[in-house]
N, C-alpha and C positions, 0 to 999 in steps of 0.2 A: 387697229380699232376703228379707224376711219371707214373701213369696209363694212364693219358691223353696224356702224351708226345708221347706215341707210335702212337697216331693218327695224331700228328703234325710231326712226324719224316720225312715222304716223302717230307716235305716242308722245310727242313733244310736250303737249299740254299736261299729261299725267307726270312726266319727268319734272317740268317746271313746278308743279304743285308739290311734288315730293321733295324738291330742293328747298322750296319756300317753308314747307312744314319743318324740315330738319333745321333750317336757319333759326326758326322761332324756338324750337326745342333747345338748340345749343345756346342761344342768347339767354334763355331762361335759366339753364343750368349754370352758366357762367355767372350770372347774377346772384344766384343763391348764396355763395360764400360771403358776399358783401353784406347781405341781410343777416347772415349768421354771425358775422363780426359785429354788427350793430347790436344784436341781442346780447352777445357776450360782454362787449365793452360798455357802451352807454347804457344798456339794459341791466344785465346781471351785476356787473361790477359796481355800478353806481345805484343799484337798487331801484331803478325806474321801471316798475312793472307795466306802466302805460306803453313804454317803448317795446317791451317784451311782447305784449299782446298784439299790438298793431303790426309790429314787424313779423311776428309769427303768423298772423293772418295773411300778410303779404306773401310769406313763403309758401303757405298753402295754395293761394291763388296762383302763384307762379308755377307750382308743382302741377296743378290741374291743367294749366295751359300747356305745359310741357307734355303731359300725358296725352291730351287731345291732339297735339301737333305730332307726337310719336305715332299715334294710331293712324292719323292721316298720311304720314310718310309711309307706314307699313302697307296701307291700302293701295296708294297710288303706285308705289314701287313694284308691288306685287302684280298689279294690272299691267303696268308697262313691261315688266319682265316676262309675263305670260304671253303678251302680244309680240314681243321681240322674238321669243323662242318659236311662236307659231309661224311668224314671217320667215325666220331663218330655216325652219324645217320645211316649209313650203318651197323655198328657194332651192334647197338641197334636193328635194324630191323632183322638182321640175328639171333640175340639171340632170339627175340620173335618168329621167325619162328621155333625155336627148342623147344619152350614152349609146355608143355602138357596142357590139358584143365584145370587141377588143378592149374598149374602155372598162367594161364590167369585169372582164377577165383579169385586168391589171390591178384591180383593187380587191375584188372578192365580194360576193353577196353578203357573207357574215360581217365583214368590216363595214360595208355601206349601212347595214342595219344598225350596227353600233354607233355610227357617226350620226344617223338620223335620230337616234334615241339618247344614249348615254352622253355622247359628246355635246349635243344640243342642250341637254339638261344642265351640263357643267356651264355652258355659256349663259344659260338662263339664271343659274345661281349667282354667277359673278355680276350679272347685270342687276339683279334684284338687290344683292348685298352691296354692290357698288354704290347704288343710289342711297343706301343707308349709311355705309361706312366711309365711302370714298369722299363724300361731302361732309359728313359729320365729324369724322376724325381730324382732318386738317383744320376745319373752323374751330373745333374744341381746342386743338393744340395752339393755334394762333392766338385766340382770345385769352386762353389761360395763361400763356407765356407773357402776353402783355400785361395782364392784371398781376401776375406773380412778380414781375420785374418792377412794376409801379410800386408794389407793396414793400418789397425788400430786395433790392439788387444784390446784397451781399449773400442771401440765401439762395438766389438764382444760380450762383456759381455751381451748386450741386447738379443742377440740370446740364450745365455745360460739360460735365465730366461724364455723367451716366448715359446721356443721349448718344454720343458718338459710339460708345461701346455697345449700346443696344443695337444700333443700325448695322454695325460691322457684323455682329453675331447673326442677325436676321439675314443679312446678304450672304453669308456663308452657308446658312441653312438652305436658302432658296437655290443657290448655285448648285448644291449637291442634290437637292430634291427634285428639280425640274426634269433631268433625264430619267429619273426613276418613275415619274408620273407618265412619261411617254411609253415606258416599257409596260406599266400597268395598263394602259389603254390597249396596247397590243395584246396583252394577256386576256383582256375582256373579249377582244376579236376572236382570238383562238377558242375560248370557252364557248362563245356564241355559235361559232362554226360547228363545234362538236355536238352541242345540243340541237342545232338546226338539223344537221345531218341525221342524227339519231331519231329525232321525232318525225322528220319527213319519211324516213326509211325503216320505221319501226316494224313494219310487216316482214321486211327482208331480214332484219336483225333477229326476229323471233323465229322465222322459218329456218334460219341456219344456226339457231341456238348460240348466238354470239353476244348474249347479254353480258357475260363476264368480261369479254374483250372490250365492249363498249364502256362498261363500268371503269375498267382500268384506264381507258383513254380519257374519260371524263375526269377521273381522279387526278391524272397527271396534269391536265389543263387547270383543273381547280386548284391544285397544290401550287402550281406555278403562279397563278393569279394571286393566291393568298400570300406567297413569299414576296412577290414583287410589291404588293400592297403594304405588307409590313415593312419592307425596306424603305419605302417612301414615308410611311407614317412614323416610323422610328426616329426619322429626322424631324418630322414636323412636331412631334410631341415634345421635343426639346425646347420649343418656342415658349410654351406657357411657363414651365419652371424658371427658365431664364428670365422671363418678364417679371415674375413674382419675386425672384431674387433681387433683381435691380430695383423693384419698387420698395422692397423692405430695406434695402441698403440705403436707398435715397431718403426714406422716411427717417430712418435712424440718424442719418448725417444732418437732415434738417432739424430734428429734435435736439441733437447735440449742439449744433451751432446756434440754433434759435434759443435753446435753454440758457446758453452762456450769455446771449445778448440780453435775454430778459432779466437775468441776475445782475448784468451790468447796467441795466436800465435803458439800454438802446432799443428795446423792442417790447411791445405789450402782448398779453396773452391773446387778445382778440385777433390781432394781425397774424400771430403765428398759427392760430386755429384756421383763419381763412387761407393762409398760405399752404398749410398742409392740405386743405381741400383742393387747391389749385395744383399742388404736386400730384395728387391721386388723379386729377382730371388729365393732366399732361401725360402722366405714365399710362393711363388707361387709353388715351388717344394714341400713343405710340404703340400699345399692344393691339389696338384695333387695326392700325396701319400695318403692323407686322402680319396679323392674320389675314388682312386683305391681300398683301403681297404673296403669301403662301397660296391663297385661293387663286390669285392671278396666275401663279406659276403652273397650277394644275390646269386651270382653264386655258392657258396658253398652249399647253400640249393638245388639248381637244381643238383649239382654234386652228392650229397647224393642220390637223387631220381634216377639218371642215374645209379650210381654205384649199387643201389639195383637191377636194371634190369640186368646189366652186370654180377653181382655176384650170381644171383638167381640160385640155384641148380635145374636142370631139373630132375624131379623125375622119368621120363620114360627113362630108360637107353636102348640105341640101341646096345645091345651086342649080338644079335642073331648069333648063329653058324650054324644053319641049312640053308644052302643056296641052291638055285636051285630046291627046292621041289615044285612040281606042286600040288596045293591043289585040292583034290577030293571033300571035303565038309562035312566030318563027324565032328560035333561039339559037344564037351562034357563039361558040367559044373560039377565039382567035389567039393562039399561042399563050394561053392563060397560065400564069404561075401564081402560087399563093403560099404565104407563111403567116403564122399566127402572131409571131412577135418579130420586131425589127432585128435582123441579124440571125433569126432562128432558122431552123432547117425548113426546106420547102416541102409543103404537104402536096402540092400539085406543081407539076413542072411541064410547061410547053403542051398544054392541053388544047386540042382543036377538034371541033365536030359541029354539026348543024342538025337541029331538030326542026323539021317543017311543021306547020299547023296541022293538027289532026293526027300526027304521027305519035306513036307510043315508043318511047326510048327507055330502056332499062339500063341503069348503071350498076354494074356488078363488080364485086371485089371483096376481098377479106376484110377482117376487122382492122380499122385503122388505115385503110387504103386511101381514105379521102372522099368517100361517096357523099357523106353529109356536107363536108366542107365545100364540095363542088356545087351542090344544089343551093347552099346558102349564098352563093355569089350571085345567083339570079335575081333575088329580091333585094340585093345589097344589104344583107345582114353583116357581111364583111365586104371589103373592097379588095379587088385583085392587086397583087404585088407587080404583076407584069401582064402585058397583053390586054385584052378587053373582052367583056361579055356584051353581046348585042341582042336586043329584042326588036323584031321587025326592022332590022338594019340600024337601029339607033342604040348607041352606047347607053347602058343602063345608068350611068352617072349623069346622063343629060336628062333623065326623067326626074320630076319632083318626087321625092321618096313616098309621099302619101299616095299620089296617083299610081306609082309603080306597084306598090305593095297591095293597093286595094284591088288590082286587076290580076293578082297572082294567088291562086288557091294553094295552100301547103298544108300537108298532113305530117306533123312532126313525129319523130320516133316515140316521144313520150307524151302522152296525153295529160293535159293540165286542167284541173277543175279549180275554179276560184270560189271562195265562200260567198254564198248567194243562193238564189233559187235556180232550178233547172232552166227555167225560162230565160233568166238573166245570163246564164252561161251560154245558152244556145244563140243569144243575141250578140255574142262577141263577134260573130261573123257578119252580122248586119244588125246594127242597133235599131234600125227602123223596121225590122221585119214584123209582120202582122202575126196574130196567133195562128192563123191558118198556114202561113208559110213555115212557121215553127213546127207544126204538126207534120206538114209534108216533109221537111228535112229529117225529122225524127223518123218518120216511116221509111225514108230512103235509106237510112242508116240502120234500119231493123231494130230501133230503140223505142218505137212508139208504145208497144205492148208493155215494155219494162217500166216506162215512165208513167203510163196510165194506170199501172198496177198500184201505185202509191195513193194513199187517200187524198192527198192534195194535188196529185197529178203534176202538171208543169210548174206548179207553185211550191213543190216540195223543196225545203231548205237543204242545201249541199254544203257540207263543211269543206275547208281547204283540202284539196287533193281527193275529195270524195271518200273520206275515211269512214263516213256513216252509212255508205251503201255498199 
């Protein structure tokens, strides 16, 4: 969690105010049973209505302060949690932007999407709830135990019996639930991948009348996620009944022991009433702690997936020292070999050729022969496994990546349109292009008439993948 704190650090003020508010709230709640005991004892039992009224008004005032403090804690913790999630999401996205194709291949696009959305949301929830429960529950527990022991050490023995039982049971639940939460997140990955593929390729699906096949595939992933979720939740739901059982058993034990002491004259009703309130507070604190630990166990599964992205070593090192070189276009492959995965089969083996500036070279071969893989080595979308690729006699690994790729024009097999206007999509090639240069480029591509046929022309909005044209 030290790693996660760096993303929460800009919101230290909100965290501090949230903790301060919860401290005021806890102190107010812990003080209430003392006031209640004063009403029952010196007030009701002795028939002093002045004490009842003044102490009752004091309880109302304390309750109002607790409400205001609770609202403050909710506001500040929510603000800090949202900011933490935004910083974490930004760090993940920035890291993904540094990834090479090999890094993306190793995690998968659907899984990255889940990690930037669902997993970050889990971390946000534990951050927000942590500032409410992680501080409140221990403080409530400590103060309530102190007050309970001061009031009646003999009745406090009940807590010494029930608390270890509770902690052991919660530990066993968490130990079994945590691996299931990891499987559940992987199930979300799988379902997201199915949805993403189907929505992106919906025209292909409908063209080949494969809706039923896709429905079956979705149902399989959906059922798997449901079963994994139920497997985890069936363990988690044991927590609440277990808590209530122990709470009721503890209450009965305190009433039994305390009742005998009242009959024997060793305890008064006011003290027993206050003690019962502290018992409820202590057990509620333990319940909150157990819920927090269960939330932590789920968040830890998300944290491991987030950390995997943040700590992924980018295999393409941008350490080029040749700067400012204007590429002429001589491309040389010298005994180049390439494989997609370490230890995998070679896609290219001992490839050597030279393409002179101005020369047109066609790379011909069957499907899967490695044509695209070969071309992707020139702008360093992948790095060679052996040999080297040179441009103008300089190894491509010696160029800064941005300078290298800015000077290489590449038409991919699959055209990609991003959500935005036509003009914004065309400026992907040159973000500083003027409107005139955009029109010239569209004309050269024989697309000008098509674009200008829209009512909004180059300002026409394009959905992702161009599905609306």
